[in-house]
C-alpha positions, 0 to 999 in steps of 0.5 A, spaced: 743 226 124 744 220 128 749 214 126 749 207 129 754 202 128 754 195 130 757 188 128 752 183 126 754 175 128 750 169 127 749 169 134 745 175 133 741 171 128 740 165 132 737 168 138 732 172 134 732 173 126 730 180 128 735 185 130 733 192 133 736 199 132 733 204 137 733 211 135 729 217 139 725 222 135 724 229 138 717 233 137 716 236 131 719 231 126 715 231 120 719 226 116 724 221 117 730 218 113 733 212 114 739 209 110 742 202 111 749 200 109 752 193 109 757 189 105 751 186 101 752 179 097 749 173 096 752 171 103 750 177 106 742 180 106 739 184 111 732 186 111 730 193 113 723 195 116 721 201 121 717 200 128 714 206 131 713 207 139 706 204 139 710 197 137 710 192 142 713 185 142 711 179 138 705 179 136 704 187 136 697 190 133 700 196 132 706 201 131 708 198 124 711 203 120 714 199 114 718 194 111 722 193 104 726 186 106 732 186 102 729 190 096 731 197 099 737 200 103 733 207 105 727 209 106 723 215 108 716 216 112 713 223 113 706 225 115 704 226 108 708 221 104 713 215 105 717 210 101 713 204 098 712 199 103 712 204 108 706 208 112 706 215 112 702 219 117 703 222 124 710 222 127 710 221 134 716 223 138 719 217 143 723 211 141 723 208 134 726 202 132 730 201 125 728 193 124 733 189 121 731 182 118 737 177 119 736 173 113 743 171 111 749 173 115 756 170 113 760 166 118 765 172 119 759 177 121 758 183 118 758 191 120 752 194 119 751 202 119 745 206 120 743 213 119 737 217 121 735 224 119 730 228 121 726 234 118 721 239 121 718 243 115 711 244 115 707 238 112 700 236 112 698 229 115 695 225 109 689 220 111 690 213 109 686 210 103 679 209 103 677 202 101 672 202 096 666 196 095 665 195 088 660 190 086 658 187 079 651 184 080 652 178 075 652 171 077 657 167 074 665 164 073 670 169 075 677 169 074 683 172 078 690 171 081 691 171 088 698 172 089 702 178 086 707 183 087 709 190 086 715 195 088 711 196 095 716 190 096 720 186 092 718 187 085 721 193 080 714 195 077 709 200 080 701 198 082 699 202 075 703 197 071 700 191 075 693 194 074 694 194 066 697 187 066 691 184 070 686 188 065 691 185 059 689 178 062 682 179 062 682 178 070 675 180 074 679 180 081 686 181 083 690 180 090 696 184 091 700 180 097 706 184 097 711 182 102 710 183 110 706 190 108 700 193 106 702 199 103 700 197 096 693 199 098 695 206 097 693 205 090 689 199 090 683 201 094 681 207 090 682 204 084 678 197 085 672 197 081 666 193 078 671 192 072 677 189 076 676 188 084 682 188 088 682 183 094 686 186 100 692 181 101 699 181 104 704 176 104 707 173 111 714 172 109 719 169 113 725 165 112 722 158 113 715 159 110 710 164 107 703 165 107 697 169 104 692 173 109 686 175 105 681 180 107 684 184 112 685 191 112 690 191 118 698 190 118 699 182 121 705 182 125 710 177 121 715 176 126 714 169 127 720 166 130 717 159 133 714 153 130 708 154 134 707 162 132 703 159 126 697 158 131 698 165 133 698 168 126 692 164 125 688 167 131 690 174 129 688 173 122 681 170 124 680 175 129 679 180 124 675 175 120 680 174 115 682 168 111 689 165 111 693 161 106 699 157 106 704 159 099 708 154 095 709 149 100 714 146 096 722 147 094 725 152 095 720 155 101 716 150 104 712 151 110 716 149 116 712 151 122 706 147 125 700 147 121 695 152 123 688 153 122 688 155 115 682 156 110 686 155 104 692 152 100 696 155 094 697 148 091 699 151 084 704 157 084 707 160 078 708 155 072 706 148 073 713 145 072 715 150 078 715 143 082 707 144 084 707 136 084 710 137 091 705 142 093 699 138 090 701 132 094 701 135 100 695 138 099 692 131 097 695 128 104 692 134 108 685 132 105 686 125 106 688 126 114 681 129 114 682 137 113 678 141 109 682 146 106 680 150 099 685 149 093 687 156 090 692 158 086 697 164 084 702 166 080 707 170 085 708 174 079 713 180 081 711 185 076 717 188 072 718 195 070 715 194 064 708 191 061 710 184 059 706 181 053 702 175 055 705 168 056 706 162 060 711 166 065 706 172 067 701 174 071 695 169 072 699 163 071 695 160 074 688 163 074 683 161 080 676 161 078 670 162 082 663 161 082 660 167 084 653 170 085 656 177 084 663 180 083 665 183 090 671 182 095 666 179 100 663 174 094 671 172 092 673 171 099 666 167 101 668 162 095 675 162 096 673 159 103 668 155 101 672 152 095 667 153 090 672 153 084 678 151 081 685 153 078 687 152 071 693 154 067 691 161 065 685 165 064 684 161 058 685 155 061 681 149 061 674 149 065 673 144 070 667 144 074 665 138 079 658 137 081 656 131 086 649 129 088 647 135 085 652 139 089 658 144 087 665 144 089 666 145 097 660 142 099 659 135 103 655 130 101 652 123 104 652 116 102 653 113 095 656 119 090 653 120 083 658 125 080 659 129 073 665 133 071 664 139 066 670 140 062 671 145 056 678 146 052 682 140 054 680 135 048 685 129 048 687 130 055 686 126 061 681 127 067 683 124 073 678 122 079 681 122 086 679 121 093 683 120 099 686 113 097 689 117 090 686 116 083 680 112 083 678 113 076 681 116 069 678 118 062 680 121 056 677 127 055 674 126 048 671 133 046 672 140 047 665 140 051 665 134 055 662 131 061 665 126 065 661 121 070 663 117 076 659 113 081 661 110 087 663 111 095 669 116 095 673 115 101 673 122 105 672 127 098 672 127 091 676 131 087 679 132 079 684 134 075 686 135 068 693 132 066 696 134 059 696 128 054 695 131 047 697 138 049 703 136 053 708 137 047 705 144 046 706 146 053 713 144 054 715 148 048 711 154 050 715 154 057 721 153 053 720 159 048 718 163 054 726 162 057 728 165 051 734 160 051 736 161 058 737 155 062 732 151 066 730 155 072 728 152 079 733 146 078 729 143 074 732 137 069 731 135 062 728 129 065 723 133 069 720 136 062 720 129 059 717 125 065 713 129 070 705 129 069 703 136 067 696 138 070 692 143 066 687 144 072 685 142 079 678 142 082 676 143 089 674 137 093 667 135 094 667 132 101 664 125 102 660 122 108 658 115 109 652 116 113 
């Protein structure tokens, strides 16, 4: 056993939010056990991870062996198995590092104690999971959640429970974006099927911004420490043909890095009342500046240790709905990038399909625009038409199956939203019921519940050129 003690101060945190405790691994080791001890409190939270001798300074493409953030105080890595969040496999001799994330350090500092133990018992070297390529050969609208978590990061529930929750919700695809790790693929790679396609994902999680990486099997280095590292992140993702999306750009974790070359933006995370009007407004501003960014949504659901009943605060609230020529991971990623879809409040939420000059969402059209929007399941609510200047039209949705029309010359883009009117009271009451008597979350006020416009669905834009 090796033991290490260090006093962490805010000077360490200011110099680098990641602190490394090196340790030497001798030949023949087949299992490493690490334990972290520190005075954990609301003011003192230290994250935990591991790097092997292949790791380099940021940005490293190799050497990552796991991350559990503040969710665990111990882990093991063996040739045939590992703690969720950590990568099993060959254990090379040399200098490894315990990686400490200095998330919260009290003014007086904190004493940190790390122990490392080795085992040389004979063990096989288990292979990494093999990705599956399921396909459902049918064109249509498909529903999924693009942001959720298991106990491979900071949720209590297993991948098996999250899988059951996705089937309960009636989803067709699911992106499991555990924080700073890819080890959830141990379960989701072999269990991806044409009934429920799993999309590869990882949430880049830092103290000043979160982003989802989609469609990449490799670990992406999350150790960003400078605003310009956002551009490095985008490069790392796009070199691997992945998609990058900024998450929940609103209180309490807005995106405070430079804005990199992103493919998507999570405009709706969790219940609409979780300050999503802020992220939607930032999306509107970015579109108005001339950027082309696809709108997606995700619940950010952290699966509990038991399967929960359906309700407004569980998986797939909201749901991203995409039009696909077939259901496959490649088709989902292509539709996400092109913006061929919309975000709605739940798997049974309103349908919102925008068509302009005969072209679908995500397209670019030229000249005057003749558009229609197909809406189902939102009678009595409002349909809003928006371009770069803001709202350019508003209609009452008069039937459960309804078509709205627009003609004009939109500035830069045209998109639509459904705002709750007749359904508003029902939505607010269901939200209160789901809280089960608890105080309002997210620093919401009663005034917010009474006055905030509640969106039920948001379409992707169609981009417009005058000539």
